[in-house]
N, C-alpha and C positions, 0 to 999 in steps of 0.2 A: 685502523682508520679512525680519525677523530669524529666525534658526534657533531653533525652540522646543526643540531637543534639544542645547544646548551641553554639558550634563552628560554626555551619552552620548559625545560626541566627546572630552571631557576624560578620561573613563574609558578609552576606547580608546587615547588617546595615552599613557597610563601603562603599557599592555601592550606588551611587546617586539614589534617589528614582525613577527618570525618567527612569533609565536604568534597574531597577529590572524587569519590565514586559518584556523587550527585552531579558533579560537572560532566563526567563521562556519560551519565544517563541522559542529561539534557542535550548533549551533543548527539546522542543516539536518536533523539526525537526529531532531528532535522532530516527531511526527505533527501534521498540520494547520498546521505552520509550513513545514517542508521547504525545498526549494531556493528557491522563490519568496520566502518570507518572510525566509529567511536572507540572500539577496542584497540585498533591500531594507534589512534591518537593517544589513548591512555598509556599504552605500553611504551611508545616513543617518549612520552612525557616522564617516564620513570615510575609509573604506578605499577604495583604488582600485577603481573599478567592475569592471574586468576580473578583478582578483584576487578580489574579493568573489563575483563570479558563478562563477568557476572553483572556488573553495573550497566554495560552496554546492552546486554540481553534484556535486562529489566526495563530500561528506558524504551527500547524498541518494542518490546511486547506490550507494555502499557499503552503506548500510542496506537498500536495496531488494534488492541481491544477497543479503545475509544472510537477508532474509525469504524470498526465493524458494528458496534452497538449503535452509533449514530447513523451509519448508512442503512442498517436494518430498519431502524425506526422511520427514516425518510422513505425507504422503499415501501414499508407497510402503509404509510399514509398515502403514497401515490397509488398503490394498488387499490386501497379502499375508495379513493376518489374516483378511479376509473370504473370500479364496480358500481358505485352510486350513479355515475353518469350513464352507464350502460342500462341500469335498471330504469332510470328516468326516460331514456330514449327508446324503450321497448315499445313495439307496435300496440296501438289501442284502437278500439272500434270508433271512439269519438275523436274527431280531429285528425283523421287519417291523412287528409290532404296536407294539413299543417305539418304533420309528422314527416311526410315524404319530403316536403320543402326543407324542413330542418335537417333531415338526414343528408339530402343532397348538399346543403351548405356545409354541414360538418365534414362530409367526404371531401368536398372541394378544399376546405381549410386544411384537412389532414393531408391531402395530396400536396398542397403548397408547402405545408410544414415538412412533409417528407422530402420534397425537393430541396428545401432550404437546409434540412438536417443532413441530407446526402452531400450537399455542397460543402457544408461545414466539416463533415466527417472526412471528405476527400482532402480538404485542406489540412485537417489535423493529421491525416495519415502521412503527410510529408514530414511531420515533426518526429522527433525521437520518441515522444510519449505515444503518438499515434501508432508508430511502428511497433513499439513495445506492446501495446494493447493487442495489436494484430497477432504478434507472436504468441502472446499469452492465451488468446482465444484459440489458436491452433493447438497449443499444448493442452489446454483444458479439454478439448474434444478428444485428443489422441491419448493423453495419459491420465485424465481425470484430475480431481482436486489434489490428491497426494503428489503425483508427478509434476503437475503444473506449479504447485507451491514450492517444490524443491528447486525447480529450474527458474522460477520467476525472477529471482534477484539478478539474473543475467540480463533480463529485459526491462524490468521495472522495480522501483523500490517496493518494499513489502507493504507500505501503507497504501499505495496506489493499487497494488495487487489485491489486497483485502477489499478495498472499495469495489474493484472490478468484479470479484467473486460474489459479493453481496448483491450488486446490481444485476448479476446474471441469475440470481435466484438461489444460490447455494446457501444451505443452512448456516446460520451464524456460528453455531457450535463447531461445525465441521471446518469452517474457515479459520476460526481461532486456533483450533487444535493443530492444523497443518501449518499455519503461519508460525506458531510457536516452535514447531519442530524445525521448520526451515531456518528460522532466526538462530536457533541454538546451533544447528549444523554449520551454517555459514559464518556466524560470529566466532564459533569455536575454531573453525578451520583458519580463519584470518588471524585470530589471536595466536594460534600455534605457529603459523607461518611467520608472523611478525616477531615473535619471541625467538624463533630459530634464526631468523635473518639478523636480528640485532646481536645475538650471541656470536654469530659467524663474523659479523663486522667488528665485533669488539666494542660496541657502544654500551 
């Protein structure tokens, strides 16, 4: 069977060889394409399968690490602000009446925010991303971080998975470790499958 993508191989052949893996790594930084899609892209384009897989893994891993570190920093700031607000709102002998009023207002605002957040969450659950997060939450409870990380690409891209884990309070080192393992396994599997399929088709 003739290769239906000769234009892609012609384009890649015009790119300096040293830049080809960088292109694959950049493609791997795109959510929903990531390491698996980038590896397949590189192999179809005629790049050596091992080089394509390694470049795709590198690009995907670097993005996930950036997401985890940024997400961890944001979560740390949110937790610190909540702790400061809780300390400021603690009961005191002076101004007890004002404190009660403030507490009631805060509770009312929280309830309103909770209703609004619930409505938003309900709407989001109808989307693919919302359903993916729901699945990931169930897997996290059932299989822990290791199992959920391995299964996660079925439901969500690794970048969104990493952000979900960090927001759930999982240690950033643990998230990075298991996301790297998942990326290597999935990208390696797709690269091997793509290589075998192309060989079988004679491309």
